N, CA, C and O atoms as a GROMACS GRO file, in nm:
protein
  436
    1MET      N    1   8.273  -2.541 -16.904
    1MET     CA    2   8.401  -2.560 -16.838
    1MET      C    3   8.393  -2.673 -16.738
    1MET      O    4   8.290  -2.694 -16.673
    2ASN      N    5   8.499  -2.745 -16.728
    2ASN     CA    6   8.506  -2.856 -16.634
    2ASN      C    7   8.561  -2.806 -16.500
    2ASN      O    8   8.676  -2.762 -16.492
    3LYS      N    9   8.477  -2.812 -16.395
    3LYS     CA   10   8.518  -2.762 -16.264
    3LYS      C   11   8.587  -2.869 -16.181
    3LYS      O   12   8.625  -2.842 -16.067
    4HIS      N   13   8.605  -2.986 -16.233
    4HIS     CA   14   8.661  -3.098 -16.158
    4HIS      C   15   8.807  -3.124 -16.194
    4HIS      O   16   8.855  -3.236 -16.178
    5ILE      N   17   8.877  -3.023 -16.241
    5ILE     CA   18   9.018  -3.038 -16.274
    5ILE      C   19   9.098  -3.036 -16.145
    5ILE      O   20   9.083  -2.945 -16.063
    6LYS      N   21   9.184  -3.136 -16.126
    6LYS     CA   22   9.269  -3.140 -16.007
    6LYS      C   23   9.399  -3.066 -16.039
    6LYS      O   24   9.474  -3.107 -16.127
    7ASP      N   25   9.423  -2.959 -15.966
    7ASP     CA   26   9.545  -2.883 -15.983
    7ASP      C   27   9.641  -2.923 -15.871
    7ASP      O   28   9.607  -2.911 -15.753
    8ARG      N   29   9.758  -2.970 -15.907
    8ARG     CA   30   9.854  -3.016 -15.807
    8ARG      C   31   9.947  -2.905 -15.762
    8ARG      O   32  10.045  -2.931 -15.692
    9GLY      N   33   9.917  -2.782 -15.799
    9GLY     CA   34   9.998  -2.670 -15.755
    9GLY      C   35  10.141  -2.678 -15.806
    9GLY      O   36  10.164  -2.703 -15.924
   10THR      N   37  10.237  -2.657 -15.717
   10THR     CA   38  10.377  -2.657 -15.757
   10THR      C   39  10.430  -2.798 -15.781
   10THR      O   40  10.538  -2.813 -15.840
   11LYS      N   41  10.360  -2.900 -15.738
   11LYS     CA   42  10.406  -3.038 -15.758
   11LYS      C   43  10.424  -3.070 -15.906
   11LYS      O   44  10.517  -3.143 -15.942
   12LYS      N   45  10.339  -3.019 -15.990
   12LYS     CA   46  10.347  -3.052 -16.132
   12LYS      C   47  10.470  -2.992 -16.199
   12LYS      O   48  10.511  -3.038 -16.305
   13TRP      N   49  10.530  -2.889 -16.138
   13TRP     CA   50  10.646  -2.825 -16.198
   13TRP      C   51  10.778  -2.875 -16.141
   13TRP      O   52  10.882  -2.854 -16.202
   14THR      N   53  10.776  -2.940 -16.026
   14THR     CA   54  10.903  -2.979 -15.963
   14THR      C   55  10.981  -3.079 -16.045
   14THR      O   56  11.104  -3.081 -16.037
   15SER      N   57  10.917  -3.162 -16.123
   15SER     CA   58  10.991  -3.258 -16.204
   15SER      C   59  11.069  -3.189 -16.316
   15SER      O   60  11.164  -3.246 -16.369
   16LEU      N   61  11.031  -3.069 -16.353
   16LEU     CA   62  11.099  -2.994 -16.458
   16LEU      C   63  11.206  -2.900 -16.403
   16LEU      O   64  11.273  -2.831 -16.480
   17MET      N   65  11.223  -2.897 -16.272
   17MET     CA   66  11.314  -2.802 -16.210
   17MET      C   67  11.439  -2.873 -16.157
   17MET      O   68  11.436  -2.991 -16.123
   18LEU      N   69  11.547  -2.799 -16.152
   18LEU     CA   70  11.670  -2.850 -16.093
   18LEU      C   71  11.654  -2.855 -15.942
   18LEU      O   72  11.577  -2.776 -15.886
   19PRO      N   73  11.724  -2.944 -15.874
   19PRO     CA   74  11.714  -2.954 -15.728
   19PRO      C   75  11.747  -2.821 -15.657
   19PRO      O   76  11.689  -2.790 -15.553
   20GLU      N   77  11.839  -2.744 -15.715
   20GLU     CA   78  11.874  -2.614 -15.655
   20GLU      C   79  11.754  -2.518 -15.658
   20GLU      O   80  11.732  -2.442 -15.565
   21HIS      N   81  11.678  -2.524 -15.766
   21HIS     CA   82  11.561  -2.437 -15.779
   21HIS      C   83  11.453  -2.479 -15.680
   21HIS      O   84  11.385  -2.395 -15.622
   22VAL      N   85  11.437  -2.609 -15.663
   22VAL     CA   86  11.338  -2.659 -15.568
   22VAL      C   87  11.374  -2.613 -15.428
   22VAL      O   88  11.287  -2.571 -15.352
   23GLU      N   89  11.503  -2.620 -15.394
   23GLU     CA   90  11.548  -2.575 -15.261
   23GLU      C   91  11.525  -2.425 -15.243
   23GLU      O   92  11.484  -2.382 -15.135
   24GLN      N   93  11.550  -2.346 -15.346
   24GLN     CA   94  11.526  -2.202 -15.337
   24GLN      C   95  11.378  -2.173 -15.318
   24GLN      O   96  11.342  -2.083 -15.243
   25LEU      N   97  11.293  -2.247 -15.387
   25LEU     CA   98  11.149  -2.228 -15.369
   25LEU      C   99  11.106  -2.260 -15.226
   25LEU      O  100  11.024  -2.190 -15.168
   26LYS      N  101  11.162  -2.366 -15.169
   26LYS     CA  102  11.130  -2.401 -15.030
   26LYS      C  103  11.171  -2.289 -14.935
   26LYS      O  104  11.099  -2.258 -14.840
   27GLN      N  105  11.287  -2.228 -14.961
   27GLN     CA  106  11.333  -2.118 -14.878
   27GLN      C  107  11.240  -1.997 -14.890
   27GLN      O  108  11.212  -1.930 -14.791
   28VAL      N  109  11.195  -1.970 -15.010
   28VAL     CA  110  11.103  -1.857 -15.032
   28VAL      C  111  10.973  -1.880 -14.956
   28VAL      O  112  10.922  -1.789 -14.890
   29PHE      N  113  10.919  -2.002 -14.965
   29PHE     CA  114  10.795  -2.033 -14.893
   29PHE      C  115  10.815  -2.027 -14.742
   29PHE      O  116  10.725  -1.984 -14.670
   30ALA      N  117  10.931  -2.069 -14.694
   30ALA     CA  118  10.959  -2.064 -14.550
   30ALA      C  119  10.970  -1.919 -14.503
   30ALA      O  120  10.923  -1.886 -14.394
   31GLU      N  121  11.030  -1.832 -14.584
   31GLU     CA  122  11.041  -1.691 -14.548
   31GLU      C  123  10.905  -1.623 -14.543
   31GLU      O  124  10.885  -1.531 -14.464
   32GLU      N  125  10.812  -1.668 -14.626
   32GLU     CA  126  10.678  -1.610 -14.624
   32GLU      C  127  10.605  -1.641 -14.494
   32GLU      O  128  10.518  -1.566 -14.451
   33LYS      N  129  10.640  -1.754 -14.431
   33LYS     CA  130  10.576  -1.794 -14.306
   33LYS      C  131  10.637  -1.725 -14.184
   33LYS      O  132  10.583  -1.737 -14.074
   34ARG      N  133  10.746  -1.653 -14.203
   34ARG     CA  134  10.810  -1.585 -14.091
   34ARG      C  135  10.718  -1.481 -14.031
   34ARG      O  136  10.640  -1.415 -14.101
   35GLU      N  137  10.728  -1.468 -13.901
   35GLU     CA  138  10.645  -1.373 -13.828
   35GLU      C  139  10.734  -1.259 -13.779
   35GLU      O  140  10.844  -1.283 -13.728
   36ALA      N  141  10.689  -1.138 -13.796
   36ALA     CA  142  10.766  -1.023 -13.750
   36ALA      C  143  10.761  -1.014 -13.597
   36ALA      O  144  10.659  -1.044 -13.535
   37LYS      N  145  10.872  -0.974 -13.539
   37LYS     CA  146  10.878  -0.961 -13.393
   37LYS      C  147  10.798  -0.839 -13.351
   37LYS      O  148  10.823  -0.728 -13.399
   38PRO      N  149  10.701  -0.857 -13.260
   38PRO     CA  150  10.621  -0.744 -13.214
   38PRO      C  151  10.705  -0.646 -13.131
   38PRO      O  152  10.800  -0.685 -13.064
   39ILE      N  153  10.668  -0.521 -13.137
   39ILE     CA  154  10.733  -0.418 -13.058
   39ILE      C  155  10.644  -0.387 -12.938
   39ILE      O  156  10.527  -0.351 -12.954
   40LEU      N  157  10.700  -0.403 -12.818
   40LEU     CA  158  10.623  -0.382 -12.695
   40LEU      C  159  10.649  -0.242 -12.640
   40LEU      O  160  10.761  -0.192 -12.649
   41ASP      N  161  10.547  -0.180 -12.585
   41ASP     CA  162  10.565  -0.048 -12.524
   41ASP      C  163  10.627  -0.063 -12.385
   41ASP      O  164  10.627  -0.172 -12.327
   42GLU      N  165  10.679   0.046 -12.332
   42GLU     CA  166  10.751   0.044 -12.205
   42GLU      C  167  10.663   0.000 -12.087
   42GLU      O  168  10.710  -0.071 -11.998
   43GLN      N  169  10.538   0.041 -12.087
   43GLN     CA  170  10.447   0.003 -11.979
   43GLN      C  171  10.428  -0.149 -11.976
   43GLN      O  172  10.426  -0.210 -11.868
   44TYR      N  173  10.413  -0.208 -12.091
   44TYR     CA  174  10.394  -0.353 -12.099
   44TYR      C  175  10.521  -0.426 -12.056
   44TYR      O  176  10.513  -0.530 -11.990
   45LYS      N  177  10.637  -0.374 -12.093
   45LYS     CA  178  10.764  -0.433 -12.051
   45LYS      C  179  10.779  -0.428 -11.899
   45LYS      O  180  10.828  -0.522 -11.837
   46MET      N  181  10.736  -0.318 -11.838
   46MET     CA  182  10.741  -0.305 -11.693
   46MET      C  183  10.648  -0.406 -11.626
   46MET      O  184  10.681  -0.461 -11.521
   47ASP      N  185  10.534  -0.430 -11.687
   47ASP     CA  186  10.439  -0.529 -11.635
   47ASP      C  187  10.500  -0.670 -11.642
   47ASP      O  188  10.486  -0.748 -11.548
   48ILE      N  189  10.565  -0.701 -11.752
   48ILE     CA  190  10.633  -0.830 -11.766
   48ILE      C  191  10.742  -0.845 -11.661
   48ILE      O  192  10.756  -0.950 -11.599
   49ASN      N  193  10.819  -0.739 -11.641
   49ASN     CA  194  10.926  -0.741 -11.542
   49ASN      C  195  10.871  -0.765 -11.401
   49ASN      O  196  10.930  -0.841 -11.324
   50ARG      N  197  10.760  -0.701 -11.368
   50ARG     CA  198  10.698  -0.719 -11.236
   50ARG      C  199  10.652  -0.863 -11.217
   50ARG      O  200  10.672  -0.922 -11.111
   51LYS      N  201  10.590  -0.920 -11.320
   51LYS     CA  202  10.544  -1.059 -11.312
   51LYS      C  203  10.661  -1.155 -11.294
   51LYS      O  204  10.652  -1.251 -11.217
   52LEU      N  205  10.771  -1.130 -11.364
   52LEU     CA  206  10.889  -1.215 -11.350
   52LEU      C  207  10.947  -1.205 -11.209
   52LEU      O  208  10.987  -1.306 -11.151
   53GLN      N  209  10.952  -1.084 -11.155
   53GLN     CA  210  11.003  -1.067 -11.018
   53GLN      C  211  10.916  -1.140 -10.917
   53GLN      O  212  10.966  -1.208 -10.828
   54ASP      N  213  10.784  -1.125 -10.931
   54ASP     CA  214  10.691  -1.193 -10.840
   54ASP      C  215  10.707  -1.344 -10.849
   54ASP      O  216  10.710  -1.412 -10.746
   55ALA      N  217  10.716  -1.396 -10.969
   55ALA     CA  218  10.728  -1.541 -10.988
   55ALA      C  219  10.860  -1.593 -10.932
   55ALA      O  220  10.865  -1.703 -10.878
   56PHE      N  221  10.967  -1.515 -10.945
   56PHE     CA  222  11.097  -1.558 -10.895
   56PHE      C  223  11.097  -1.562 -10.742
   56PHE      O  224  11.147  -1.657 -10.682
   57VAL      N  225  11.042  -1.459 -10.679
   57VAL     CA  226  11.039  -1.451 -10.533
   57VAL      C  227  10.948  -1.558 -10.474
   57VAL      O  228  10.982  -1.621 -10.373
   58LEU      N  229  10.832  -1.578 -10.535
   58LEU     CA  230  10.733  -1.672 -10.481
   58LEU      C  231  10.750  -1.816 -10.534
   58LEU      O  232  10.674  -1.905 -10.496
   59HIS      N  233  10.849  -1.837 -10.620
   59HIS     CA  234  10.875  -1.969 -10.680
   59HIS      C  235  10.752  -2.025 -10.753
   59HIS      O  236  10.724  -2.144 -10.748
   60ASP      N  237  10.681  -1.934 -10.819
   60ASP     CA  238  10.564  -1.974 -10.897
   60ASP      C  239  10.605  -2.021 -11.036
   60ASP      O  240  10.707  -1.979 -11.089
   61GLU      N  241  10.523  -2.108 -11.093
   61GLU     CA  242  10.544  -2.153 -11.229
   61GLU      C  243  10.486  -2.047 -11.324
   61GLU      O  244  10.381  -1.989 -11.297
   62VAL      N  245  10.555  -2.023 -11.434
   62VAL     CA  246  10.511  -1.923 -11.530
   62VAL      C  247  10.500  -1.983 -11.669
   62VAL      O  248  10.570  -2.078 -11.704
   63GLU      N  249  10.410  -1.925 -11.748
   63GLU     CA  250  10.402  -1.956 -11.890
   63GLU      C  251  10.454  -1.835 -11.965
   63GLU      O  252  10.398  -1.726 -11.955
   64ILE      N  253  10.560  -1.855 -12.039
   64ILE     CA  254  10.625  -1.744 -12.109
   64ILE      C  255  10.606  -1.761 -12.259
   64ILE      O  256  10.634  -1.866 -12.317
   65THR      N  257  10.557  -1.654 -12.321
   65THR     CA  258  10.550  -1.647 -12.466
   65THR      C  259  10.669  -1.565 -12.510
   65THR      O  260  10.690  -1.453 -12.463
   66TYR      N  261  10.748  -1.621 -12.601
   66TYR     CA  262  10.868  -1.551 -12.646
   66TYR      C  263  10.886  -1.568 -12.796
   66TYR      O  264  10.820  -1.650 -12.860
   67TYR      N  265  10.976  -1.488 -12.850
   67TYR     CA  266  11.001  -1.486 -12.994
   67TYR      C  267  11.135  -1.553 -13.022
   67TYR      O  268  11.238  -1.513 -12.967
   68ALA      N  269  11.133  -1.655 -13.106
   68ALA     CA  270  11.257  -1.724 -13.144
   68ALA      C  271  11.240  -1.785 -13.282
   68ALA      O  272  11.135  -1.839 -13.316
   69HIS      N  273  11.344  -1.775 -13.361
   69HIS     CA  274  11.346  -1.835 -13.495
   69HIS      C  275  11.227  -1.790 -13.580
   69HIS      O  276  11.164  -1.870 -13.648
   70PHE      N  277  11.198  -1.661 -13.574
   70PHE     CA  278  11.096  -1.596 -13.655
   70PHE      C  279  10.954  -1.641 -13.626
   70PHE      O  280  10.867  -1.633 -13.713
   71LYS      N  281  10.928  -1.689 -13.504
   71LYS     CA  282  10.791  -1.723 -13.466
   71LYS      C  283  10.776  -1.718 -13.314
   71LYS      O  284  10.873  -1.716 -13.239
   72ARG      N  285  10.650  -1.714 -13.271
   72ARG     CA  286  10.619  -1.714 -13.128
   72ARG      C  287  10.626  -1.856 -13.075
   72ARG      O  288  10.586  -1.952 -13.141
   73LYS      N  289  10.679  -1.868 -12.954
   73LYS     CA  290  10.685  -1.997 -12.886
   73LYS      C  291  10.638  -1.979 -12.744
   73LYS      O  292  10.644  -1.869 -12.689
   74LYS      N  293  10.590  -2.088 -12.684
   74LYS     CA  294  10.548  -2.085 -12.544
   74LYS      C  295  10.619  -2.195 -12.468
   74LYS      O  296  10.645  -2.302 -12.522
   75THR      N  297  10.650  -2.166 -12.344
   75THR     CA  298  10.710  -2.265 -12.256
   75THR      C  299  10.661  -2.241 -12.114
   75THR      O  300  10.624  -2.129 -12.078
   76VAL      N  301  10.663  -2.345 -12.034
   76VAL     CA  302  10.616  -2.337 -11.896
   76VAL      C  303  10.726  -2.390 -11.805
   76VAL      O  304  10.792  -2.489 -11.837
   77GLY      N  305  10.747  -2.323 -11.692
   77GLY     CA  306  10.846  -2.369 -11.595
   77GLY      C  307  10.862  -2.268 -11.484
   77GLY      O  308  10.800  -2.161 -11.485
   78LYS      N  309  10.946  -2.304 -11.387
   78LYS     CA  310  10.978  -2.212 -11.277
   78LYS      C  311  11.108  -2.140 -11.312
   78LYS      O  312  11.196  -2.196 -11.377
   79LEU      N  313  11.118  -2.015 -11.267
   79LEU     CA  314  11.238  -1.938 -11.292
   79LEU      C  315  11.353  -1.995 -11.210
   79LEU      O  316  11.348  -1.998 -11.087
   80LEU      N  317  11.455  -2.039 -11.278
   80LEU     CA  318  11.572  -2.096 -11.212
   80LEU      C  319  11.671  -1.987 -11.177
   80LEU      O  320  11.726  -1.985 -11.067
   81SER      N  321  11.694  -1.897 -11.272
   81SER     CA  322  11.786  -1.786 -11.247
   81SER      C  323  11.751  -1.668 -11.337
   81SER      O  324  11.689  -1.683 -11.443
   82VAL      N  325  11.792  -1.553 -11.291
   82VAL     CA  326  11.777  -1.431 -11.370
   82VAL      C  327  11.917  -1.374 -11.385
   82VAL      O  328  11.980  -1.336 -11.286
   83GLY      N  329  11.965  -1.369 -11.508
   83GLY     CA  330  12.101  -1.324 -11.533
   83GLY      C  331  12.105  -1.187 -11.596
   83GLY      O  332  12.006  -1.114 -11.596
   84GLN      N  333  12.220  -1.154 -11.648
   84GLN     CA  334  12.243  -1.026 -11.713
   84GLN      C  335  12.177  -1.027 -11.850
   84GLN      O  336  12.241  -1.062 -11.949
   85GLY      N  337  12.049  -0.988 -11.857
   85GLY     CA  338  11.980  -0.980 -11.985
   85GLY      C  339  11.905  -1.105 -12.026
   85GLY      O  340  11.853  -1.110 -12.137
   86TYR      N  341  11.898  -1.206 -11.940
   86TYR     CA  342  11.826  -1.329 -11.974
   86TYR      C  343  11.768  -1.395 -11.850
   86TYR      O  344  11.806  -1.362 -11.737
   87ILE      N  345  11.677  -1.488 -11.873
   87ILE     CA  346  11.624  -1.572 -11.765
   87ILE      C  347  11.646  -1.718 -11.805
   87ILE      O  348  11.657  -1.752 -11.923
   88ARG      N  349  11.651  -1.804 -11.704
   88ARG     CA  350  11.663  -1.947 -11.729
   88ARG      C  351  11.550  -2.015 -11.654
   88ARG      O  352  11.528  -1.990 -11.535
   89LEU      N  353  11.479  -2.103 -11.725
   89LEU     CA  354  11.366  -2.174 -11.666
   89LEU      C  355  11.407  -2.314 -11.625
   89LEU      O  356  11.489  -2.379 -11.690
   90ASN      N  357  11.347  -2.360 -11.516
   90ASN     CA  358  11.368  -2.497 -11.470
   90ASN      C  359  11.257  -2.583 -11.530
   90ASN      O  360  11.157  -2.614 -11.464
   91ASN      N  361  11.276  -2.621 -11.656
   91ASN     CA  362  11.181  -2.709 -11.724
   91ASN      C  363  11.259  -2.820 -11.794
   91ASN      O  364  11.380  -2.833 -11.772
   92ASP      N  365  11.195  -2.896 -11.876
   92ASP     CA  366  11.260  -3.010 -11.942
   92ASP      C  367  11.381  -2.969 -12.025
   92ASP      O  368  11.481  -3.041 -12.028
   93GLU      N  369  11.373  -2.855 -12.091
   93GLU     CA  370  11.481  -2.812 -12.180
   93GLU      C  371  11.580  -2.716 -12.113
   93GLU      O  372  11.680  -2.679 -12.174
   94ARG      N  373  11.554  -2.675 -11.988
   94ARG     CA  374  11.635  -2.572 -11.921
   94ARG      C  375  11.646  -2.450 -12.012
   94ARG      O  376  11.756  -2.403 -12.043
   95THR      N  377  11.532  -2.400 -12.053
   95THR     CA  378  11.522  -2.292 -12.151
   95THR      C  379  11.588  -2.165 -12.102
   95THR      O  380  11.570  -2.125 -11.987
   96LYS      N  381  11.664  -2.102 -12.190
   96LYS     CA  382  11.727  -1.973 -12.163
   96LYS      C  383  11.669  -1.872 -12.262
   96LYS      O  384  11.678  -1.892 -12.383
   97ILE      N  385  11.609  -1.764 -12.210
   97ILE     CA  386  11.541  -1.665 -12.294
   97ILE      C  387  11.594  -1.527 -12.261
   97ILE      O  388  11.605  -1.491 -12.144
   98THR      N  389  11.628  -1.450 -12.363
   98THR     CA  390  11.672  -1.312 -12.338
   98THR      C  391  11.550  -1.224 -12.311
   98THR      O  392  11.441  -1.250 -12.361
   99PHE      N  393  11.571  -1.121 -12.232
   99PHE     CA  394  11.461  -1.030 -12.197
   99PHE      C  395  11.398  -0.967 -12.321
   99PHE      O  396  11.276  -0.947 -12.326
  100ASP      N  397  11.480  -0.935 -12.419
  100ASP     CA  398  11.430  -0.870 -12.540
  100ASP      C  399  11.332  -0.957 -12.619
  100ASP      O  400  11.249  -0.905 -12.694
  101ASN      N  401  11.341  -1.088 -12.602
  101ASN     CA  402  11.255  -1.179 -12.678
  101ASN      C  403  11.128  -1.220 -12.604
  101ASN      O  404  11.044  -1.290 -12.660
  102ILE      N  405  11.112  -1.179 -12.479
  102ILE     CA  406  10.993  -1.214 -12.403
  102ILE      C  407  10.876  -1.126 -12.449
  102ILE      O  408  10.887  -1.004 -12.452
  103LEU      N  409  10.766  -1.190 -12.486
  103LEU     CA  410  10.649  -1.118 -12.535
  103LEU      C  411  10.538  -1.111 -12.431
  103LEU      O  412  10.462  -1.014 -12.426
  104ASP      N  413  10.527  -1.215 -12.347
  104ASP     CA  414  10.422  -1.217 -12.246
  104ASP      C  415  10.458  -1.317 -12.136
  104ASP      O  416  10.526  -1.416 -12.160
  105VAL      N  417  10.412  -1.288 -12.015
  105VAL     CA  418  10.433  -1.374 -11.900
  105VAL      C  419  10.301  -1.390 -11.827
  105VAL      O  420  10.234  -1.292 -11.797
  106GLU      N  421  10.264  -1.515 -11.799
  106GLU     CA  422  10.146  -1.544 -11.720
  106GLU      C  423  10.187  -1.634 -11.604
  106GLU      O  424  10.255  -1.735 -11.624
  107ILE      N  425  10.148  -1.597 -11.484
  107ILE     CA  426  10.178  -1.678 -11.366
  107ILE      C  427  10.072  -1.789 -11.357
  107ILE      O  428   9.952  -1.762 -11.356
  108CYS      N  429  10.119  -1.913 -11.351
  108CYS     CA  430  10.028  -2.028 -11.343
  108CYS      C  431   9.986  -2.047 -11.198
  108CYS      O  432  10.069  -2.050 -11.107
  109LEU      N  433   9.858  -2.058 -11.177
  109LEU     CA  434   9.807  -2.077 -11.041
  109LEU      C  435   9.772  -2.220 -11.013
  109LEU      O  436   9.728  -2.252 -10.903
   0.00000   0.00000   0.00000
């Protein structure tokens, strides 16, 4: 057997497929990369809440890990405001994150 065969994977079949089928395949592959939103216990949520309160009062910078668009994201900034169910960070993007999507908070020293 020849072990040096180059397999181009799905590339070799795309020329035989309609553009609609190629788009559907891309969507299927994108859905496979989706990450499920973790479920946090109440104790951990209380810890996150305490860290957010401390950072807001002391004007400390925080690194927040949150869930958006089916994946984890991280951002760094100072808490600008705490609203009804969300926080807003004073960073380049003026990020607005709902409490339900916050996965972790670390106070930057």
